[in-house]
All heavy atoms as an XYZ file, in Angstrom:
845
protein
N     -56.729    127.786    300.366
C     -57.634    127.963    299.239
C     -58.057    129.447    299.089
O     -58.443    130.120    299.992
C     -58.889    127.076    299.544
C     -59.866    127.054    298.335
S     -61.110    125.811    298.728
C     -62.387    126.450    297.718
N     -57.992    129.921    297.907
C     -58.437    131.325    297.588
C     -59.817    131.384    297.081
O     -60.177    130.618    296.176
C     -57.413    131.872    296.498
C     -57.827    133.301    296.192
C     -56.041    131.823    297.099
N     -60.567    132.262    297.598
C     -62.018    132.456    297.158
C     -62.068    133.771    296.424
O     -61.714    134.820    296.999
C     -62.922    132.438    298.336
C     -64.319    132.688    298.031
C     -65.245    132.737    299.188
O     -64.760    132.727    300.374
N     -66.551    132.876    298.999
N     -62.510    133.655    295.209
C     -62.598    134.914    294.399
C     -64.026    135.494    294.621
O     -64.991    134.774    294.407
C     -62.361    134.556    292.856
C     -62.654    135.838    292.056
C     -60.991    134.079    292.666
N     -64.096    136.724    294.938
C     -65.416    137.391    295.163
C     -65.635    138.415    293.980
O     -64.796    139.321    293.893
C     -65.355    138.111    296.529
C     -65.119    137.092    297.655
C     -66.707    138.804    296.753
C     -64.889    137.722    298.960
N     -66.705    138.211    293.313
C     -66.983    139.189    292.296
C     -67.342    140.544    292.833
O     -68.129    140.522    293.878
C     -68.163    138.676    291.312
C     -67.751    137.357    290.551
C     -69.007    136.861    289.829
C     -66.635    137.658    289.586
N     -66.983    141.639    292.316
C     -67.297    142.915    292.971
C     -68.801    143.309    292.982
O     -69.286    143.900    293.909
C     -66.460    143.933    292.133
C     -66.007    143.265    290.955
C     -66.136    141.832    291.195
N     -69.515    142.888    291.918
C     -70.922    143.262    291.878
C     -71.779    142.028    291.418
O     -71.404    141.340    290.499
C     -71.116    144.359    290.892
C     -70.424    145.687    291.295
C     -69.289    145.990    290.656
C     -70.953    146.401    292.274
C     -68.619    147.110    290.973
C     -70.233    147.611    292.602
C     -69.067    147.928    291.949
O     -68.354    149.076    292.321
N     -72.822    141.831    292.177
C     -73.758    140.693    291.884
C     -74.746    141.199    290.844
O     -75.284    142.304    290.996
C     -74.470    140.271    293.122
C     -75.280    139.021    292.958
O     -75.223    138.502    291.874
O     -75.895    138.592    293.934
N     -74.963    140.500    289.693
C     -75.860    140.977    288.666
C     -77.341    141.214    289.261
O     -78.027    142.011    288.690
C     -75.913    139.794    287.668
C     -74.690    139.052    287.987
C     -74.338    139.197    289.408
N     -77.738    140.542    290.278
C     -79.123    140.711    290.807
C     -79.175    141.949    291.766
O     -80.217    142.131    292.448
C     -79.590    139.433    291.528
O     -78.790    139.198    292.653
N     -78.077    142.689    291.823
C     -78.067    143.823    292.767
C     -79.212    144.770    292.627
O     -79.814    145.211    293.569
C     -76.739    144.589    292.474
C     -76.608    145.949    293.128
C     -76.335    145.784    294.611
C     -75.411    146.668    292.491
N     -79.617    145.093    291.437
C     -80.592    146.066    291.142
C     -82.073    145.594    291.399
O     -82.994    146.345    291.212
C     -80.515    146.790    289.783
C     -79.158    147.424    289.637
C     -78.143    146.797    288.918
C     -78.880    148.598    290.277
C     -76.890    147.422    288.804
C     -77.645    149.208    290.199
C     -76.644    148.600    289.524
O     -75.429    149.181    289.362
N     -82.215    144.345    291.710
C     -83.484    143.750    292.005
C     -83.638    143.479    293.509
O     -84.520    142.641    293.948
C     -83.776    142.454    291.172
C     -83.651    142.675    289.700
C     -82.566    142.277    289.006
C     -84.669    143.375    289.075
C     -82.498    142.499    287.675
C     -84.608    143.596    287.746
C     -83.483    143.167    286.957
N     -82.838    144.122    294.328
C     -82.924    143.917    295.735
C     -84.266    144.399    296.368
O     -84.786    145.420    295.842
C     -81.759    144.754    296.447
O     -80.503    144.302    295.986
N     -84.691    143.735    297.416
C     -85.969    144.038    297.968
C     -85.796    144.924    299.167
O     -86.778    145.468    299.791
C     -86.771    142.769    298.382
C     -87.177    142.057    297.075
C     -85.985    141.896    299.298
N     -84.524    145.139    299.705
C     -84.334    146.000    300.850
C     -82.993    146.594    300.723
O     -82.064    146.240    299.973
C     -84.409    145.154    302.120
O     -83.247    144.296    302.265
N     -82.729    147.679    301.580
C     -81.470    148.306    301.586
C     -80.332    147.403    302.065
O     -79.205    147.498    301.657
C     -81.492    149.596    302.491
C     -82.123    150.812    301.797
C     -82.330    151.893    302.858
C     -81.276    151.314    300.648
N     -80.667    146.554    303.093
C     -79.702    145.655    303.544
C     -79.151    144.682    302.510
O     -77.965    144.507    302.406
C     -80.243    144.791    304.723
C     -80.416    145.581    306.004
C     -81.057    144.735    307.058
N     -80.200    143.720    307.589
C     -80.567    142.840    308.494
N     -81.758    142.711    308.847
N     -79.624    141.974    308.897
N     -80.026    144.135    301.695
C     -79.622    143.256    300.613
C     -78.879    143.992    299.536
O     -77.921    143.496    298.943
C     -80.793    142.477    300.048
O     -81.633    143.277    299.445
N     -79.257    145.274    299.253
C     -78.525    146.091    298.281
C     -77.107    146.265    298.672
O     -76.183    146.118    297.970
C     -79.298    147.337    298.011
C     -78.604    148.294    297.028
C     -78.709    148.091    295.681
C     -77.696    149.237    297.462
C     -78.104    148.921    294.782
C     -77.116    150.119    296.570
C     -77.285    149.937    295.238
N     -76.945    146.823    299.952
C     -75.623    147.096    300.418
C     -74.758    145.831    300.584
O     -73.567    145.885    300.560
C     -75.668    147.957    301.657
C     -76.038    149.325    301.386
C     -77.186    149.994    301.746
C     -75.257    150.300    300.639
N     -77.183    151.229    301.296
C     -76.036    151.496    300.608
C     -74.033    150.286    299.996
C     -75.588    152.660    300.004
C     -73.593    151.440    299.411
C     -74.383    152.602    299.386
N     -75.467    144.732    300.920
C     -74.717    143.452    301.022
C     -74.096    143.021    299.727
O     -73.151    142.249    299.664
N     -74.702    143.413    298.648
C     -74.278    142.974    297.304
C     -73.396    143.962    296.615
O     -72.660    143.661    295.670
C     -75.463    142.637    296.402
C     -76.297    141.462    296.890
C     -77.506    141.313    296.066
O     -77.610    141.733    294.894
N     -78.592    140.790    296.676
N     -73.399    145.227    297.081
C     -72.687    146.320    296.437
C     -71.217    146.186    296.820
O     -70.921    146.339    297.977
C     -73.316    147.628    296.830
C     -72.571    148.786    296.199
C     -71.695    149.586    296.657
C     -72.907    149.332    294.814
N     -71.314    150.550    295.783
C     -72.102    150.367    294.667
C     -73.815    148.917    293.863
C     -72.072    151.115    293.462
C     -73.807    149.634    292.698
C     -72.971    150.745    292.505
N     -70.334    146.137    295.856
C     -68.885    146.119    296.108
C     -68.535    145.169    297.231
O     -67.999    145.609    298.314
C     -68.426    147.506    296.401
O     -66.983    147.545    296.363
N     -68.771    143.879    297.083
C     -68.615    142.868    298.142
C     -67.174    142.822    298.674
O     -66.951    142.665    299.904
C     -69.098    141.557    297.673
C     -70.635    141.584    297.478
C     -71.146    140.261    297.157
N     -70.694    139.826    295.867
C     -71.040    138.646    295.323
N     -71.722    137.798    295.987
N     -70.558    138.332    294.166
N     -66.085    142.860    297.869
C     -64.825    142.813    298.519
C     -64.513    143.944    299.522
O     -63.983    143.695    300.594
C     -63.836    142.929    297.309
C     -64.672    142.401    296.145
C     -66.087    142.887    296.449
N     -64.885    145.150    299.117
C     -64.645    146.314    300.052
C     -65.511    146.218    301.221
O     -65.143    146.522    302.365
C     -64.917    147.594    299.323
N     -66.825    145.752    301.038
C     -67.717    145.551    302.123
C     -67.218    144.550    303.157
O     -67.299    144.769    304.333
N     -66.740    143.413    302.676
C     -66.161    142.393    303.510
C     -65.026    142.894    304.317
O     -64.812    142.600    305.513
C     -65.890    141.122    302.738
C     -67.127    140.320    302.333
C     -66.784    139.064    301.768
O     -65.658    138.719    301.501
N     -67.776    138.266    301.432
N     -64.132    143.638    303.671
C     -62.980    144.170    304.359
C     -63.378    145.155    305.477
O     -62.924    144.960    306.602
C     -62.048    144.884    303.367
C     -60.826    145.467    303.952
C     -59.802    144.357    304.343
C     -60.136    146.409    302.981
N     -64.177    146.080    305.160
C     -64.744    146.927    306.238
C     -65.466    146.272    307.343
O     -65.397    146.602    308.470
C     -65.648    148.038    305.562
C     -64.948    149.107    304.761
C     -65.975    150.006    304.131
C     -63.997    149.917    305.613
N     -66.309    145.234    306.928
C     -67.045    144.517    307.945
C     -66.115    143.800    308.950
O     -66.318    143.858    310.138
C     -67.889    143.449    307.204
C     -68.975    142.922    308.034
C     -70.048    142.096    307.255
N     -69.632    141.620    305.926
C     -70.113    142.115    304.811
N     -70.948    143.063    304.826
N     -69.718    141.615    303.621
N     -65.077    143.193    308.445
C     -64.144    142.421    309.353
C     -63.249    143.386    310.187
O     -62.882    143.022    311.247
C     -63.310    141.431    308.618
C     -64.086    140.253    308.114
N     -64.589    139.252    308.927
C     -64.502    139.881    306.824
C     -65.223    138.353    308.213
N     -65.192    138.715    306.971
N     -62.878    144.459    309.606
C     -62.001    145.404    310.316
C     -62.790    146.324    311.343
O     -62.249    146.572    312.423
C     -61.207    146.258    309.324
C     -60.238    145.300    308.569
C     -60.390    147.378    310.017
C     -59.497    145.967    307.490
N     -63.934    146.718    310.941
C     -64.681    147.735    311.814
C     -66.027    147.273    312.337
O     -66.332    147.539    313.529
C     -64.826    148.990    311.001
C     -63.603    149.694    310.614
C     -63.158    149.649    309.298
C     -62.807    150.350    311.566
C     -61.935    150.286    308.931
C     -61.597    150.860    311.186
C     -61.197    150.907    309.877
N     -66.855    146.649    311.507
C     -68.217    146.348    311.851
C     -68.331    145.413    313.057
O     -68.945    145.640    314.067
C     -68.980    145.818    310.678
C     -70.437    145.374    310.945
C     -71.382    146.341    311.055
C     -70.761    144.097    311.054
C     -72.680    146.060    311.313
C     -72.068    143.780    311.255
C     -73.021    144.687    311.425
O     -74.385    144.379    311.707
N     -67.596    144.231    312.914
C     -67.640    143.241    313.978
C     -66.960    143.755    315.284
O     -67.642    143.534    316.343
C     -66.953    141.891    313.490
C     -67.738    141.258    312.403
C     -67.130    140.780    311.286
C     -69.124    141.212    312.413
C     -67.831    140.203    310.236
C     -69.864    140.589    311.474
C     -69.185    140.108    310.354
O     -69.885    139.446    309.304
N     -65.839    144.430    315.232
C     -65.274    144.985    316.468
C     -66.141    146.038    317.165
O     -66.144    146.163    318.325
C     -63.898    145.611    316.054
C     -63.522    144.811    314.813
C     -64.808    144.485    314.135
N     -66.984    146.780    316.346
C     -67.844    147.817    316.909
C     -69.110    147.108    317.535
O     -69.853    147.867    318.187
C     -68.268    148.781    315.827
S     -67.059    149.994    315.473
N     -69.308    145.846    317.378
C     -70.420    145.207    317.966
C     -71.385    144.580    317.046
O     -72.321    143.794    317.421
N     -71.309    144.866    315.725
C     -72.128    144.189    314.694
C     -73.616    144.389    314.998
O     -74.041    145.561    315.307
N     -74.351    143.346    314.971
C     -75.846    143.472    315.124
C     -76.224    143.696    316.603
O     -77.344    144.116    316.908
C     -76.591    142.220    314.649
C     -76.750    142.142    313.115
C     -77.414    140.815    312.751
C     -77.637    143.261    312.619
N     -75.280    143.497    317.538
C     -75.598    143.663    318.910
C     -75.580    145.108    319.268
O     -76.243    145.538    320.206
C     -74.633    142.892    319.864
C     -74.800    141.412    319.650
C     -73.756    140.755    319.027
C     -75.924    140.751    319.947
C     -73.878    139.364    318.813
C     -76.003    139.348    319.838
C     -75.006    138.690    319.207
N     -74.804    145.987    318.559
C     -74.719    147.417    318.724
C     -74.910    148.188    317.430
O     -73.997    148.817    317.008
C     -73.498    147.795    319.460
C     -73.307    147.209    320.845
C     -72.180    147.630    321.626
N     -71.146    148.451    321.034
C     -69.988    148.596    321.556
N     -69.650    147.953    322.663
N     -69.082    149.367    320.929
N     -76.067    147.997    316.860
C     -76.349    148.591    315.514
C     -76.301    150.122    315.591
O     -75.899    150.750    314.559
C     -77.611    148.171    314.875
C     -78.838    148.562    315.778
C     -77.589    146.720    314.612
C     -80.161    148.295    315.157
N     -76.534    150.725    316.721
C     -76.530    152.170    316.853
C     -75.111    152.716    316.703
O     -74.900    153.883    316.447
C     -77.067    152.585    318.193
C     -76.443    151.887    319.356
C     -76.802    150.679    319.931
C     -75.248    152.285    320.033
N     -75.989    150.368    320.947
C     -75.013    151.308    321.046
C     -74.360    153.333    319.921
C     -73.883    151.394    321.896
C     -73.311    153.437    320.778
C     -73.094    152.462    321.730
N     -74.098    151.832    316.811
C     -72.662    152.228    316.706
C     -72.035    151.683    315.363
O     -71.445    152.409    314.579
C     -71.831    151.782    317.840
C     -70.319    152.020    317.758
C     -70.031    153.541    317.694
C     -69.605    151.376    318.889
N     -72.287    150.407    315.087
C     -71.594    149.744    314.002
C     -72.100    150.208    312.671
O     -71.226    150.391    311.735
C     -71.727    148.208    314.158
O     -73.144    147.948    314.162
N     -73.333    150.474    312.426
C     -73.816    150.875    311.127
C     -73.436    152.303    310.817
O     -72.927    152.514    309.717
C     -75.353    150.590    311.028
C     -75.612    149.187    311.040
C     -75.948    151.322    309.813
C     -77.044    148.770    311.017
N     -73.591    153.263    311.697
C     -73.024    154.628    311.332
C     -71.495    154.633    311.091
O     -71.094    155.309    310.201
C     -73.420    155.495    312.560
C     -74.593    154.779    313.248
C     -74.329    153.327    312.996
N     -70.807    153.807    311.858
C     -69.365    153.805    311.602
C     -69.081    153.280    310.211
O     -68.209    153.752    309.475
C     -68.627    152.969    312.645
C     -67.215    152.566    312.247
C     -68.651    153.660    314.072
N     -69.811    152.166    309.783
C     -69.569    151.625    308.469
C     -69.953    152.693    307.357
O     -69.190    152.749    306.400
C     -70.424    150.372    308.272
C     -69.952    149.180    309.072
S     -68.385    148.583    308.454
C     -68.913    147.935    306.881
N     -71.031    153.347    307.484
C     -71.403    154.285    306.477
C     -70.525    155.505    306.484
O     -70.274    156.086    305.410
C     -72.845    154.696    306.590
C     -73.749    153.697    305.922
C     -74.313    152.630    306.651
C     -74.123    153.791    304.658
C     -75.112    151.625    306.056
C     -74.937    152.876    304.017
C     -75.390    151.836    304.764
N     -70.068    155.939    307.611
C     -69.088    157.014    307.696
C     -67.799    156.708    307.010
O     -67.304    157.471    306.130
C     -68.795    157.490    309.116
C     -67.794    158.525    309.343
C     -68.302    159.848    308.837
C     -67.456    158.667    310.783
N     -67.269    155.462    307.313
C     -66.052    155.056    306.601
C     -66.200    154.868    305.103
O     -65.315    155.189    304.384
C     -65.557    153.723    307.285
C     -65.067    153.864    308.700
C     -64.833    152.451    309.313
C     -63.836    154.660    308.768
N     -67.355    154.418    304.731
C     -67.711    154.318    303.296
C     -67.662    155.638    302.641
O     -67.146    155.792    301.508
C     -68.997    153.524    303.077
O     -69.130    153.253    301.763
N     -68.290    156.640    303.221
C     -68.384    157.981    302.697
C     -66.949    158.610    302.592
O     -66.628    159.157    301.610
C     -69.216    158.882    303.559
N     -66.148    158.382    303.629
C     -64.780    158.904    303.659
C     -63.965    158.340    302.534
O     -63.195    158.968    301.845
C     -64.136    158.769    305.016
C     -64.773    159.619    306.071
C     -62.645    158.879    304.985
C     -64.322    159.344    307.447
N     -64.190    157.029    302.338
C     -63.422    156.394    301.178
C     -63.798    156.879    299.800
O     -63.098    156.771    298.835
C     -63.703    154.868    301.244
O     -64.956    154.518    300.849
N     -64.963    157.571    299.670
C     -65.377    158.130    298.407
C     -64.967    159.522    298.179
O     -65.146    160.076    297.094
C     -66.940    158.015    298.262
C     -67.376    156.618    297.980
N     -67.523    155.667    299.004
C     -67.757    155.958    296.753
C     -67.979    154.592    298.371
N     -68.093    154.722    297.129
N     -64.419    160.220    299.234
C     -64.114    161.644    299.078
C     -63.070    161.925    297.993
O     -63.219    162.760    297.117
C     -63.555    162.143    300.455
C     -64.597    162.328    301.506
C     -64.142    162.601    302.781
C     -65.942    162.185    301.311
C     -65.006    162.706    303.817
C     -66.864    162.337    302.326
C     -66.384    162.653    303.605
O     -67.300    162.738    304.600
N     -62.004    161.142    298.054
C     -60.907    161.297    297.085
C     -61.341    161.023    295.641
O     -61.002    161.709    294.804
C     -59.696    160.524    297.530
C     -58.476    160.751    296.618
N     -57.782    161.969    296.613
C     -57.900    159.987    295.620
C     -56.906    161.975    295.680
N     -56.869    160.786    295.135
N     -62.131    159.962    295.509
C     -62.623    159.501    294.182
C     -63.421    160.684    293.610
O     -63.323    161.102    292.445
C     -63.494    158.251    294.266
C     -64.120    157.934    292.984
C     -62.558    157.113    294.741
N     -64.337    161.251    294.382
C     -65.224    162.332    293.949
C     -64.326    163.548    293.627
O     -64.580    164.248    292.541
C     -66.191    162.704    295.069
C     -67.069    163.867    294.708
C     -68.078    163.540    293.662
N     -68.969    164.664    293.482
C     -69.877    164.711    292.615
N     -70.073    163.751    291.800
N     -70.673    165.825    292.508
N     -63.344    163.857    294.392
C     -62.473    165.020    294.086
C     -61.707    164.838    292.818
O     -61.583    165.862    292.028
C     -61.511    165.299    295.299
C     -60.631    166.515    295.098
C     -61.177    167.756    295.158
C     -59.309    166.332    294.797
C     -60.336    168.864    294.921
C     -58.483    167.467    294.600
C     -59.086    168.740    294.671
N     -61.234    163.656    292.554
C     -60.470    163.394    291.315
C     -61.367    163.390    290.102
O     -61.023    164.034    289.040
C     -59.760    162.030    291.426
C     -59.222    161.577    290.043
C     -58.609    162.030    292.428
N     -62.630    162.938    290.250
C     -63.503    162.877    289.087
C     -64.086    164.311    288.786
O     -64.269    164.636    287.609
C     -64.653    161.911    289.359
C     -64.173    160.389    289.357
C     -65.416    159.530    289.615
C     -63.615    160.007    287.961
N     -64.427    164.968    289.823
C     -65.145    166.278    289.600
C     -64.273    167.461    289.888
O     -64.422    168.531    289.242
C     -66.382    166.298    290.486
C     -67.152    167.631    290.405
C     -67.313    165.130    290.144
N     -63.390    167.329    290.870
C     -62.471    168.456    291.194
C     -63.139    169.460    292.106
O     -62.593    170.546    292.204
N     -64.127    169.072    292.799
C     -64.916    170.029    293.623
C     -64.880    169.489    295.016
O     -65.495    168.448    295.340
C     -66.314    170.172    293.178
C     -67.184    171.118    293.966
O     -66.543    171.910    294.688
O     -68.411    171.091    293.796
N     -64.213    170.178    295.976
C     -64.118    169.702    297.385
C     -65.475    169.876    298.040
O     -65.732    169.227    299.035
C     -62.978    170.454    298.103
C     -62.616    169.707    299.331
C     -63.292    171.870    298.382
C     -61.954    168.342    299.162
N     -66.344    170.777    297.611
C     -67.644    171.009    298.228
C     -68.514    169.803    298.070
O     -69.430    169.540    298.860
C     -68.318    172.201    297.570
C     -67.522    173.452    297.749
C     -69.732    172.394    298.130
C     -67.255    173.943    299.078
N     -68.263    168.889    297.102
C     -68.994    167.727    296.863
C     -68.920    166.695    298.069
O     -69.725    165.833    298.119
C     -68.579    167.067    295.563
O     -67.246    166.659    295.611
N     -67.945    166.901    298.896
C     -67.796    166.071    300.112
C     -69.087    166.137    300.876
O     -69.570    165.139    301.476
C     -66.580    166.455    300.954
C     -66.584    165.879    302.285
C     -65.297    166.148    300.143
N     -69.709    167.351    300.949
C     -70.954    167.514    301.690
C     -72.049    166.587    301.062
O     -72.826    165.989    301.816
C     -71.460    168.877    301.578
C     -72.826    169.158    302.152
S     -73.486    170.816    301.880
C     -73.628    170.709    300.108
N     -72.061    166.404    299.790
C     -73.059    165.545    299.174
C     -72.851    164.090    299.470
O     -73.770    163.307    299.702
C     -73.149    165.723    297.667
C     -73.640    167.062    297.344
C     -72.981    168.202    296.878
C     -74.992    167.551    297.546
N     -73.795    169.234    296.765
C     -75.081    168.929    297.179
C     -76.113    166.941    298.038
C     -76.231    169.629    297.221
C     -77.396    167.711    298.039
C     -77.374    169.007    297.757
N     -71.566    163.644    299.571
C     -71.272    162.287    300.028
C     -71.758    162.082    301.401
O     -72.390    161.050    301.759
C     -69.760    161.971    299.934
C     -69.334    161.660    298.600
C     -68.381    162.364    297.855
C     -69.755    160.613    297.673
N     -68.217    161.826    296.613
C     -69.046    160.706    296.478
C     -70.687    159.599    297.803
C     -69.200    159.831    295.411
C     -70.856    158.717    296.756
C     -70.197    158.838    295.632
N     -71.588    163.055    302.286
C     -72.099    162.957    303.701
C     -73.596    162.821    303.665
O     -74.145    162.033    304.471
C     -71.671    164.143    304.502
C     -70.145    164.159    304.766
O     -69.550    163.132    304.866
N     -69.689    165.311    305.018
N     -74.273    163.557    302.895
C     -75.760    163.516    302.848
C     -76.209    162.157    302.274
O     -77.102    161.496    302.866
C     -76.314    164.681    301.995
C     -76.062    166.014    302.702
C     -77.819    164.469    301.719
C     -76.408    167.226    301.895
N     -75.584    161.746    301.145
C     -76.038    160.403    300.549
C     -75.837    159.282    301.526
O     -76.661    158.462    301.753
C     -75.289    160.220    299.209
C     -75.760    161.171    298.142
C     -75.436    158.807    298.760
C     -74.865    161.298    296.929
N     -74.669    159.243    302.055
C     -74.279    158.027    302.971
C     -75.043    158.225    304.296
O     -75.368    157.261    304.953
C     -72.793    157.911    303.104
C     -72.154    157.240    301.923
C     -71.663    157.978    300.902
C     -72.066    155.846    301.875
C     -71.050    157.341    299.806
C     -71.533    155.197    300.793
C     -71.032    155.979    299.742
N     -75.206    159.430    304.743
C     -75.965    159.599    305.968
C     -77.359    159.128    305.872
O     -77.908    158.479    306.753
N     -78.071    159.518    304.806
C     -79.465    159.116    304.591
C     -79.586    157.674    304.434
O     -80.405    156.994    305.025
C     -80.051    159.880    303.377
C     -81.351    159.284    302.968
C     -80.234    161.380    303.687
N     -78.717    157.058    303.570
C     -78.778    155.611    303.385
C     -78.366    154.853    304.623
O     -78.955    153.848    304.907
C     -77.950    155.149    302.209
O     -76.610    155.599    302.320
C     -78.481    155.684    300.912
N     -77.422    155.362    305.441
C     -77.122    154.711    306.709
C     -78.223    154.776    307.731
O     -78.505    153.791    308.392
N     -78.901    155.942    307.761
C     -80.052    156.039    308.690
C     -81.201    155.117    308.231
O     -81.819    154.470    309.122
C     -80.518    157.437    308.794
C     -79.670    158.366    309.677
C     -80.202    159.860    309.529
C     -79.631    157.981    311.098
N     -81.433    155.091    306.976
C     -82.484    154.232    306.425
C     -82.186    152.768    306.696
O     -83.043    151.970    307.143
C     -82.715    154.427    304.917
N     -80.921    152.333    306.512
C     -80.525    150.984    306.890
C     -80.635    150.679    308.355
O     -81.074    149.618    308.756
C     -79.108    150.694    306.363
O     -78.993    151.019    304.980
C     -78.672    149.255    306.631
N     -80.260    151.637    309.132
C     -80.377    151.483    310.622
C     -81.769    151.295    311.015
O     -82.134    150.431    311.831
C     -79.715    152.694    311.287
C     -79.767    152.712    312.807
C     -78.974    151.571    313.412
C     -79.268    154.054    313.329
N     -82.637    152.131    310.477
C     -84.119    152.002    310.879
C     -84.713    150.697    310.316
O     -85.627    150.103    310.920
C     -84.895    153.175    310.324
C     -84.666    154.489    311.089
C     -84.443    155.621    310.393
C     -84.608    154.473    312.443
C     -84.134    156.868    311.158
C     -84.374    155.568    313.152
C     -84.132    156.850    312.495
N     -84.247    150.253    309.144
C     -84.727    148.976    308.583
C     -84.324    147.824    309.506
O     -85.238    146.923    309.767
C     -84.152    148.720    307.176
C     -84.624    147.451    306.604
C     -84.014    147.235    305.186
O     -83.517    148.237    304.647
O     -84.051    146.062    304.747
N     -83.135    147.743    309.962
C     -82.626    146.753    310.889
C     -83.422    146.785    312.205
O     -83.868    145.806    312.695
C     -81.166    146.790    311.094
C     -80.495    146.468    309.754
C     -80.714    145.831    312.134
C     -78.948    146.644    309.733
N     -83.473    148.077    312.715
C     -84.178    148.145    314.016
C     -85.680    147.802    313.877
O     -86.276    147.109    314.769
C     -84.063    149.643    314.522
N     -86.259    148.080    312.737
C     -87.674    147.677    312.488
C     -87.823    146.236    312.369
O     -88.835    145.665    312.907
N     -86.956    145.560    311.748
C     -86.909    144.143    311.590
C     -86.799    143.446    312.959
O     -87.564    142.510    313.256
C     -85.855    143.659    310.686
C     -86.122    143.907    309.252
O     -87.204    144.260    308.860
O     -85.140    143.726    308.424
N     -85.880    144.005    313.786
C     -85.734    143.455    315.158
C     -86.992    143.656    315.984
O     -87.385    142.779    316.808
C     -84.543    144.004    315.848
C     -83.270    143.664    315.116
C     -82.050    144.387    315.727
N     -81.203    143.447    316.298
C     -80.245    143.702    317.207
N     -80.177    144.879    317.648
N     -79.461    142.748    317.648
N     -87.569    144.856    315.834
C     -88.854    145.115    316.651
C     -89.988    144.151    316.188
O     -90.752    143.733    317.098
C     -89.184    146.606    316.447
C     -90.475    146.948    317.219
C     -90.406    147.192    318.555
C     -91.662    147.192    316.524
C     -91.519    147.546    319.228
C     -92.768    147.522    317.170
C     -92.785    147.744    318.536
N     -90.159    143.949    314.874
C     -91.195    143.116    314.435
C     -91.027    141.637    314.821
O     -91.984    140.897    314.928
C     -91.304    143.192    312.912
C     -91.792    144.575    312.538
S     -93.284    145.077    313.297
C     -94.221    145.524    311.963
N     -89.774    141.255    315.087
C     -89.475    139.852    315.417
C     -89.943    139.575    316.858
O     -90.271    138.465    317.177
C     -88.004    139.567    315.389
C     -87.545    139.375    313.923
C     -86.021    139.094    313.871
O     -85.326    139.195    314.895
O     -85.491    138.929    312.772
N     -89.944    140.562    317.625
C     -90.411    140.407    319.069
C     -91.889    140.285    319.219
O     -92.794    140.521    318.727
C     -89.930    141.600    319.863
C     -88.461    141.637    319.986
C     -88.056    142.715    320.857
N     -86.552    142.827    320.780
C     -85.886    143.802    321.358
N     -86.434    144.772    322.054
N     -84.610    143.865    321.281
């Protein structure tokens, strides 16, 4: 049986947290990265490794797109900043949720 996954959920922009936003953003690519890298890196059991790896891979995947659209290789730095900040924010959100559960 084939399951069709829509790339963007219409309720994406009404997300209440970064986790739910990134969970809905480009779901086919996210599921592919999650199964190939996130789970083997430890998933929620090793968030200090798995989340930075996911955001790093996501940033790297955007390098070529940015170069083709803008033609500026310096813009790679901006992808690192954008994905680095959102990755750290997501990491702190998950760690905070886990801390509050205890």
